[in-house]
C-alpha positions in Angstrom: -56.4 -30.3 -9.2 -54.4 -33.2 -8.1 -55.2 -34.7 -4.7 -52.5 -35.7 -2.3 -52.1 -37.3 1.1 -50.1 -36.0 4.1 -48.9 -38.9 6.2 -47.0 -38.9 9.4 -44.4 -41.5 10.7 -44.3 -41.7 14.5 -41.2 -43.9 14.2 -39.2 -41.3 12.3 -38.7 -39.0 15.3 -37.7 -41.9 17.5 -35.3 -43.1 14.9 -33.8 -39.6 14.5 -33.0 -39.4 18.2 -31.7 -42.9 18.2 -29.4 -41.9 15.4 -28.0 -38.9 17.2 -27.6 -41.0 20.4 -25.6 -43.6 18.4 -23.4 -40.9 16.9 -22.8 -39.5 20.3 -21.9 -42.8 21.9 -19.4 -43.4 19.0 -18.2 -39.8 19.2 -18.8 -39.3 15.6 -19.6 -36.0 13.9 -19.5 -34.2 17.3 -18.7 -30.5 16.8 -18.6 -29.2 20.4 -17.4 -30.5 23.8 -19.2 -29.6 27.0 -17.2 -29.7 30.2 -18.5 -29.9 33.8 -16.5 -30.8 36.9 -13.5 -32.0 34.8 -15.6 -34.4 32.7 -16.0 -33.9 28.9 -19.2 -34.6 26.9 -18.8 -34.5 23.1 -22.1 -33.3 21.6 -23.8 -32.0 18.4 -24.4 -28.3 18.2 -27.5 -28.7 16.1 -29.3 -31.0 18.5 -28.4 -28.9 21.5 -29.6 -25.7 19.9 -32.9 -27.2 18.8 -33.6 -28.7 22.2 -32.6 -25.9 24.6 -33.2 -22.2 24.7 -29.9 -21.8 26.5 -27.9 -23.5 23.7 -29.9 -21.7 21.1 -28.7 -18.4 22.5 -25.2 -19.7 23.2 -24.6 -20.7 19.6 -26.1 -17.6 18.1 -24.5 -15.7 15.3 -23.0 -13.0 17.5 -21.7 -15.0 20.5 -18.0 -15.8 21.2 -19.0 -19.4 21.8 -20.5 -19.8 18.4 -17.5 -21.5 16.9 -15.8 -22.6 20.2 -14.7 -26.2 20.2 -15.1 -26.6 24.0 -17.5 -24.9 26.4 -17.1 -25.0 30.2 -20.2 -25.1 32.4 -18.8 -24.6 35.9 -22.3 -24.1 37.5 -23.3 -27.8 36.7 -22.2 -31.1 38.0 -21.1 -34.0 35.7 -24.1 -36.1 37.0 -26.6 -33.3 36.3 -25.3 -32.5 32.8 -25.0 -36.1 31.9 -28.7 -36.8 32.8 -29.9 -33.8 30.8 -27.8 -34.7 27.8 -29.2 -38.2 27.9 -32.7 -36.7 28.0 -32.0 -34.4 25.0 -30.6 -37.4 23.0 -33.2 -40.0 24.0 -36.2 -38.4 25.6 -35.6 -40.5 28.8 -34.7 -38.7 32.1 -32.9 -40.8 34.8 -33.8 -39.3 38.2 -33.9 -40.4 41.8 -34.3 -38.7 45.2 -30.5 -38.5 45.4 -29.9 -37.1 41.9 -32.9 -34.8 41.8 -31.2 -31.6 43.0 -28.4 -31.7 40.4 -30.6 -32.9 37.6 -33.1 -30.1 38.3 -30.3 -27.6 38.6 -29.0 -28.6 35.2 -32.5 -28.6 33.6 -33.3 -25.2 34.9 -29.8 -23.7 34.0 -29.9 -25.1 30.5 -33.6 -24.1 30.1 -34.8 -27.6 29.2 -38.4 -27.0 30.3 -39.7 -30.5 29.5 -37.1 -31.9 31.9 -38.0 -29.3 34.5 -41.7 -30.4 34.2 -40.7 -34.1 34.7 -38.7 -33.1 37.8 -41.7 -31.2 39.2 -44.0 -34.2 38.6 -41.4 -36.5 40.3 -41.5 -34.2 43.4 -45.3 -34.1 43.5 -45.7 -37.9 43.1 -43.1 -38.8 45.7 -43.9 -36.4 48.6 -43.9 -37.9 52.1 -42.9 -37.0 55.6 -39.3 -37.8 55.0 -38.7 -35.6 52.0 -41.4 -32.9 52.0 -39.2 -30.2 53.7 -36.3 -30.9 51.3 -38.6 -30.9 48.3 -40.3 -27.7 49.5 -36.9 -25.9 49.6 -36.0 -27.3 46.2 -39.3 -26.3 44.7 -39.0 -22.8 46.2 -35.4 -22.4 44.9 -36.4 -23.3 41.3 -39.8 -21.5 41.4 -41.8 -24.7 40.8 -45.2 -23.4 42.0 -47.2 -26.6 41.8 -44.6 -28.7 43.5 -44.1 -26.0 46.2 -47.9 -25.9 46.9 -48.0 -29.7 47.1 -45.0 -29.9 49.4 -46.4 -27.2 51.7 -49.7 -29.1 52.0 -47.8 -32.3 52.8 -45.8 -30.5 55.5 -49.1 -29.2 57.1 -50.7 -32.7 57.0 -47.5 -34.4 58.3 -46.7 -31.7 60.9 -47.4 -34.0 63.9 -44.8 -36.5 62.6 -42.3 -33.9 61.6 -42.3 -32.2 65.0 -41.5 -35.5 66.7 -39.1 -37.1 64.2 -37.8 -34.5 61.8 -37.7 -31.2 63.6 -34.4 -30.2 62.1 -36.0 -30.5 58.6 -38.6 -28.0 59.8 -36.0 -25.6 61.1 -34.2 -25.7 57.7 -37.4 -24.9 55.8 -37.5 -21.8 53.6 -39.5 -18.9 55.1 -42.1 -18.9 52.3 -43.0 -22.5 52.9 -43.1 -22.0 56.7 -45.5 -19.1 56.3 -47.7 -21.1 53.9 -47.8 -24.0 56.4 -48.7 -21.7 59.3 -51.4 -20.2 57.2 -53.0 -23.7 56.6 -56.5 -24.3 57.7 -55.8 -27.9 58.5 -52.8 -29.1 60.5 -54.0 -32.4 62.1 -53.1 -33.4 65.7 -51.0 -30.3 66.5 -51.7 -27.7 69.1 -51.2 -24.1 68.3 -48.7 -23.7 71.1 -46.5 -26.3 69.3 -46.6 -24.2 66.1 -45.7 -21.0 68.0 -42.7 -22.8 69.5 -41.7 -24.0 66.1 -41.9 -20.5 64.6 -39.8 -19.0 67.5 -37.2 -21.8 67.2 -37.0 -21.2 63.5 -36.3 -17.5 64.1 -33.5 -18.5 66.5 -32.1 -20.9 64.0 -32.3 -18.7 60.9 -32.0 -15.2 62.4 -31.5 -12.4 62.5 -34.1 -11.7 59.8 -35.7 -8.3 59.0 -38.4 -7.2 61.4 -41.0 -7.1 58.6 -40.4 -10.7 57.7 -40.5 -11.9 61.4 -43.8 -10.0 61.8 -45.2 -11.5 58.7 -44.2 -15.0 59.8 -45.7 -14.7 63.3 -48.9 -13.0 62.1 -49.8 -16.4 60.5 -50.1 -17.9 64.0 -53.5 -18.2 65.6 -53.1 -16.8 69.1 -56.8 -17.1 69.8 -56.3 -20.9 70.0 -53.9 -20.5 73.0 -55.3 -20.6 76.5 -55.5 -17.2 78.2 -53.2 -18.2 80.9 -50.4 -18.9 78.4 -50.9 -15.7 76.3 -49.3 -13.4 78.8 -46.1 -15.5 78.8 -45.9 -15.4 75.0 -45.1 -11.7 75.0 -41.8 -12.5 76.8 -41.0 -15.7 75.0 -38.9 -14.0 72.2 -38.0 -10.5 71.2 -39.9 -10.9 68.0 -43.1 -11.3 70.1 -42.5 -7.9 71.6 -43.1 -5.9 68.4 -46.2 -3.6 68.3 -47.9 -5.8 65.6 -47.6 -9.1 67.5 -48.4 -7.5 70.8 -51.6 -6.1 69.4 -52.5 -9.6 68.1 -51.9 -11.1 71.6 -54.1 -8.3 73.0 -56.9 -9.1 70.6 -56.6 -12.8 71.5 -57.0 -12.0 75.2 -60.0 -9.7 74.4 -61.6 -12.6 72.4 -61.3 -14.9 75.4 -63.0 -12.3 77.6 -66.0 -12.0 75.2 -67.8 -14.9 76.9 -71.2 -15.4 75.3 -70.2 -13.4 72.2 -67.3 -15.6 71.2 -69.2 -17.6 68.6 -70.2 -14.5 66.7 -66.8 -12.7 67.1 -64.8 -15.4 65.4 -61.8 -14.4 63.3 -59.1 -16.3 61.6 -57.0 -16.0 64.7 -59.5 -17.9 66.8 -60.7 -20.4 64.1 -59.6 -24.0 64.6 -57.2 -25.5 62.2 -59.6 -28.4 61.8 -60.6 -31.0 59.4 -63.9 -30.6 57.6 -67.0 -30.7 59.8 -67.7 -33.8 61.9 -71.1 -34.9 62.9 -71.6 -34.8 66.6 -74.0 -37.3 68.1 -75.0 -35.8 71.5 -77.0 -37.8 74.1 -79.1 -40.8 73.4 -78.2 -44.3 74.4 -78.9 -48.0 73.9 -82.0 -47.6 76.0 -84.7 -44.9 75.6 -84.9 -44.3 79.3 -81.1 -44.2 80.0 -79.2 -41.6 77.9 -75.5 -41.7 77.9 -73.1 -38.8 78.5 -70.6 -39.8 75.9 -70.5 -37.7 72.7 -69.7 -39.5 69.5 -68.1 -37.8 66.5 -68.6 -39.1 62.9 -66.2 -38.3 60.1 -68.1 -38.3 56.8 -64.9 -38.7 54.8 -63.6 -41.8 56.5 -67.0 -42.9 57.8 -65.4 -43.6 61.2 -66.6 -42.9 64.7 -64.6 -41.5 67.6 -65.5 -40.2 71.0 -64.9 -36.8 72.6 -62.7 -37.0 75.6 -65.1 -34.7 77.5 -68.4 -36.1 78.4 -71.8 -34.3 78.3 -72.3 -32.7 81.7 -75.8 -34.2 82.1 -77.7 -37.3 81.1 -80.3 -35.8 78.7 -83.1 -36.9 76.5 -85.5 -34.9 74.3 -83.0 -32.1 74.3 -81.8 -29.9 71.4 -78.4 -29.1 70.0 -77.0 -26.6 67.5 -73.6 -25.2 66.5 -72.6 -21.6 66.1 -69.2 -20.2 65.3 -67.4 -23.4 66.0 -69.1 -24.0 69.4 -71.6 -26.7 70.3 -74.7 -25.7 72.3 -76.8 -28.2 74.2 -80.2 -26.9 75.3 -82.9 -28.1 77.7 -84.2 -31.6 77.6 -85.1 -34.0 80.4 -82.3 -34.7 82.9 -82.3 -38.3 83.9 -80.7 -38.7 87.3 -79.3 -42.0 88.7 -81.4 -43.9 91.1 -80.1 -46.3 93.7 -76.9 -48.4 93.4 -77.6 -49.6 89.9 -76.2 -46.9 87.7 -78.2 -48.2 84.7 -81.5 -47.8 86.6 -82.9 -44.4 85.9 -84.1 -42.4 88.9 -85.9 -39.1 88.7 -86.6 -37.1 85.6 -86.7 -33.3 85.6 -87.1 -30.9 82.7 -84.1 -28.6 82.3 -83.7 -25.1 81.1 -79.9 -25.3 81.3 -77.7 -24.4 78.3 -74.2 -25.8 78.0 -71.6 -24.7 75.5 -68.7 -27.0 74.3 -65.5 -25.4 73.1 -63.5 -27.8 70.9 -60.4 -25.6 71.1 -59.9 -26.6 74.7 -62.2 -29.6 75.0 -64.2 -27.9 77.7 -67.8 -27.4 78.7 -69.2 -24.1 80.1 -72.7 -23.4 81.5 -74.3 -20.5 79.8 -77.3 -18.4 80.7 -80.3 -20.7 81.2 -83.5 -20.5 79.1 -86.4 -18.6 80.5 -88.5 -21.8 80.5 -87.8 -25.5 81.1 -88.3 -27.3 77.8 -88.3 -30.9 76.4 -89.5 -32.2 73.1 -89.1 -28.7 71.8 -87.1 -27.5 68.7 -84.3 -25.0 68.2 -82.7 -23.3 65.3 -80.2 -20.6 64.5 -80.9 -17.4 62.5 -78.1 -14.9 62.2 -76.7 -14.3 65.7 -79.6 -15.8 67.6 -80.6 -19.3 68.9 -84.4 -19.7 68.9 -86.1 -22.3 71.1 -89.7 -22.9 70.3 -92.5 -24.7 72.1 -92.0 -28.0 73.9 -93.2 -29.1 77.3 -92.1 -29.5 80.9 -92.9 -31.8 83.8 -94.9 -30.3 86.7 -93.4 -32.2 89.6 -96.3 -31.4 92.0 -98.8 -33.2 89.7 -96.5 -35.5 87.8 -97.9 -34.2 84.5 -96.6 -32.5 81.4 -97.5 -29.0 80.4 -96.9 -28.0 76.8 -96.1 -24.4 75.9 -96.5 -22.0 73.0 -93.8 -19.7 74.0 -90.8 -18.7 72.0 -87.5 -17.3 73.2 -84.2 -16.4 71.6 -80.6 -16.2 72.9 -78.8 -13.1 71.9 -75.2 -14.1 71.7 -74.0 -10.5 71.6 -75.4 -9.9 75.1 -75.7 -13.5 76.5 -79.3 -12.9 77.4 -82.5 -14.8 76.6 -85.5 -12.8 75.4 -89.1 -13.5 74.6 -90.3 -13.9 71.0 -93.9 -14.0 69.6 -95.7 -17.1 70.9 -97.1 -19.7 68.5 -100.9 -19.8 68.0 -101.1 -22.7 70.4 -99.0 -24.9 72.7 -97.0 -27.5 70.8 -94.5 -30.3 71.4 -92.8 -33.0 69.4 -92.7 -30.7 66.4 -89.7 -30.0 64.0 -88.2 -26.8 62.6 -86.1 -25.7 59.7 -84.7 -22.4 58.5 -85.1 -21.3 54.9 -84.2 -17.8 53.7 -83.8 -16.6 57.4 -87.3 -17.6 58.2 -88.4 -20.4 60.6 -90.7 -23.2 59.5 -92.4 -25.5 62.1 -94.3 -28.7 61.2 -96.3 -31.3 62.9 -96.1 -32.1 66.6 -98.9 -32.5 69.1 -101.0 -29.4 70.0 -102.5 -29.2 73.5 -101.7 -28.3 77.0 -101.6 -30.9 79.8 -100.9 -34.6 79.4 -100.7 -37.0 82.3 -97.9 -39.5 82.5 -94.1 -39.1 82.3 -93.8 -40.4 78.8 -96.5 -39.6 76.3 -95.9 -41.5 73.1 -99.2 -43.4 73.7 -101.9 -44.1 71.3 -104.0 -41.0 72.2 -101.1 -38.7 71.5 -100.4 -40.4 68.2 -104.0 -39.7 67.1 -103.4 -36.0 67.8 -100.4 -35.6 65.6 -100.6 -32.6 63.4 -100.0 -31.9 59.7 -99.9 -28.2 60.4 -97.0 -26.0 59.1 -96.3 -22.6 60.7 -94.0 -19.9 59.3 -92.3 -17.0 61.0 -90.2 -14.3 59.5 -88.1 -13.4 62.6 -88.6 -9.7 61.8 -92.3 -10.1 62.0 -94.4 -10.1 65.2 -96.8 -13.0 64.1 -96.7 -16.6 63.0 -98.4 -17.5 59.7 -99.7 -20.8 58.3 -98.4 -22.5 55.2 -99.6 -25.6 53.3 -99.8 -28.5 55.6 -97.8 -31.7 55.2 -99.7 -34.6 53.6 -98.9 -36.8 56.7 -99.5 -36.0 60.3 -96.1 -36.3 62.1 -94.8 -36.2 65.6 -91.2 -36.6 66.7 -90.0 -36.2 63.1 -87.2 -34.2 61.5 -87.0 -31.3 59.1 -84.0 -30.5 57.0 -83.2 -27.6 54.6 -81.0 -28.3 51.6 -80.9 -27.0 48.0 -83.6 -24.4 48.6 -86.2 -27.0 49.8 -87.4 -28.4 53.2 -87.5 -32.1 53.7 -89.8 -33.8 56.3 -88.7 -37.2 57.5 -90.8 -39.7 59.3 -91.6 -39.5 63.0 -92.8 -41.8 65.7 -95.0 -44.8 64.9 -95.9 -43.7 61.4 -97.4 -46.6 59.4 -95.4 -45.8 56.3 -91.8 -44.6 55.7 -92.7 -41.7 53.4 -90.7 -38.4 53.3 -91.8 -35.3 51.6 -90.3 -32.1 50.1 -91.6 -28.6 50.6 -91.3 -25.8 47.9 -91.6 -22.4 49.6 -92.3 -20.7 46.2 -95.3 -22.8 45.3 -96.2 -23.5 49.0 -96.5 -27.2 48.1 -95.4 -30.6 49.5 -94.3 -33.5 47.3 -93.9 -37.1 48.3 -90.4 -38.6 47.7 -88.8 -42.0 48.0 -89.6 -43.7 51.4 -87.0 -44.2 54.1 -85.3 -47.7 53.9 -86.8 -48.8 57.3 -89.5 -47.4 59.5 -87.4 -46.1 62.3 -88.0 -43.2 64.7 -86.2 -41.4 67.5 -83.1 -41.2 65.3 -80.5 -38.5 64.8 -80.3 -36.6 61.6 -78.0 -34.0 60.1 -77.6 -32.2 56.7 -74.1 -32.5 55.2 -72.4 -29.6 53.3 -73.1 -31.5 50.0 -76.8 -31.4 50.8 -77.3 -35.0 51.6 -79.1 -36.2 54.8 -77.5 -38.6 57.3 -79.7 -40.6 59.6 -78.2 -42.3 62.7 -79.7 -45.2 64.7 -83.2 -44.9 66.2 -85.8 -47.5 67.0 -88.0 -49.7 65.0 -90.6 -52.4 65.5 -89.5 -56.0 64.9 -91.7 -59.0 65.7 -93.9 -56.9 67.9 -91.0 -55.4 69.9 -89.0 -52.2 69.8 -85.4 -52.7 68.6 -82.6 -50.1 68.8 -80.8 -50.0 65.4 -77.2 -49.3 64.5 -77.5 -48.3 60.9 -76.2 -45.1 59.3 -78.3 -44.1 56.3 -77.6 -41.5 53.6 -80.3 -39.8 51.5 -79.1 -38.2 48.3 -81.5 -35.3 47.9 -80.6 -34.7 44.3 -81.1 -38.3 43.2 -83.9 -39.1 45.6 -82.0 -42.2 46.7 -81.4 -43.9 50.1 -78.5 -46.2 51.0 -76.9 -47.6 54.1 -73.3 -46.4 54.5 -72.2 -47.8 57.8 -72.9 -48.9 61.3 -72.8 -47.2 64.7 -70.3 -48.6 67.2 -73.3 -49.5 69.4 -77.1 -49.3 69.3 -78.2 -45.7 69.7 -81.6 -44.0 70.0 -82.6 -40.5 71.0 -79.4 -38.8 69.9 -79.3 -35.2 68.6 -76.9 -34.2 65.8 -75.1 -31.2 64.5 -72.0 -30.4 62.4 -68.9 -29.0 64.1 -65.3 -28.7 63.1 -63.0 -30.6 65.5 -59.3 -30.8 65.9 -57.8 -34.2 65.0 
């Protein structure tokens, strides 16, 4: 059998198109004339039919236009038709922001799908605040799903600018896009009241529209983000707000605001912030161990930039705990440092607190909640289901100027707003750490004991008493159990749960920087890569990706304690540390948690 080769010439196709383009420009062998807007375009039937489904059908064997010498296309403009014909003859599509509507109209009408795809890519690549509304309308009209989604996302992200500078563009937006935008989870720097006003102005500008559509549009608004004092007025703001569906949503929003302590566990889409991904909140701490600041820092893991909350922490606290539940920040217990004398940076009295404060980022406000049953500092807290657990710690006995450590456990039931007692630990403990894995609480390290003299107890005696012990409590069980101890005795350290394991990071005055990982299945600890520097009294948080972030702290340098400004990241999958940034100022003693914040 004879062999043969099959070879392809990439230049032949180009040459073929070039030949047809030359014939067209010379008006040779043209057998049909297309006409749009009074302008004639001599063409070749064969090329048109092979490049467009529209022309393939038009020149079929049974159509009246099959042998027509001239065909009128009144739906198209000369500019649009010319651009598409150039594309069919050359493969190049001339397009700009000005010509896009007529070119896309011609491409869609003539069913030239490659040209339609190019137009869609042009829209997606060129989106900005100036054209996103126009492009959204264009994409919706021509059923360009990818371009429509991209345009709607751009409108949501640029809403703050659009409301100030291009409000008319928003009022001319198609209803599908407006609904998609109002359904977005992230609309930076825009209050919900401004979105409600936009929706009502849009209805005035584009109405009347069917009741079903107006209900559907307004149902995408989040009335739970509006202050209770303003909700009552909304029902009278527009006739569309008076429908049974919308009035019921306003009623539910008012009921949500009246839930008080239960708000974090009664969240719905209507009350969830349109926020960027979680920020890390750095609560308390300061540039001096004995003088905590009331400013709360927020760290954006995406941009790696810091900002400050406009509302300050109500108290100056150290050795406190923080956690977040349902989009609220909770600050619990700690030692309240009160000012002394005229020098505001000279600490005065120190008192252990049992107060609980809740921060609502929706309204940038603090609220004092039900206090804990006991005063606690150097304790630990964690969240399991709908409960906040506070465990151990110690408090100052003012009459004797001594610390008393406790074994007690209490939990805050957010459904009722009441603190209740839980099963006590086997012995008093403070300076320990906790983590939650599979809805069970693990405690590690700390200093067992009862009374210790002195206001601050990180002395050498306490350090020798640091524990390796690990305790386990299934919150449905009445007793604590012991698990495999850590390989290192730790005090003032951190635990973190990620990827099904618990990580223990170094505590105060440890001679090495080792961290270790706990496997609950095998009940075994494994040493991992040490921390970059031997710091302590730092803030730590687990990111959604499973990495650990460490903020500031203290370390020894030339025989002196130094407050550090570093931000470190530990990649738990690769067992790798790296420095990713710097704090805006030295910081020690801060407590960290994740919380969504409005931009």
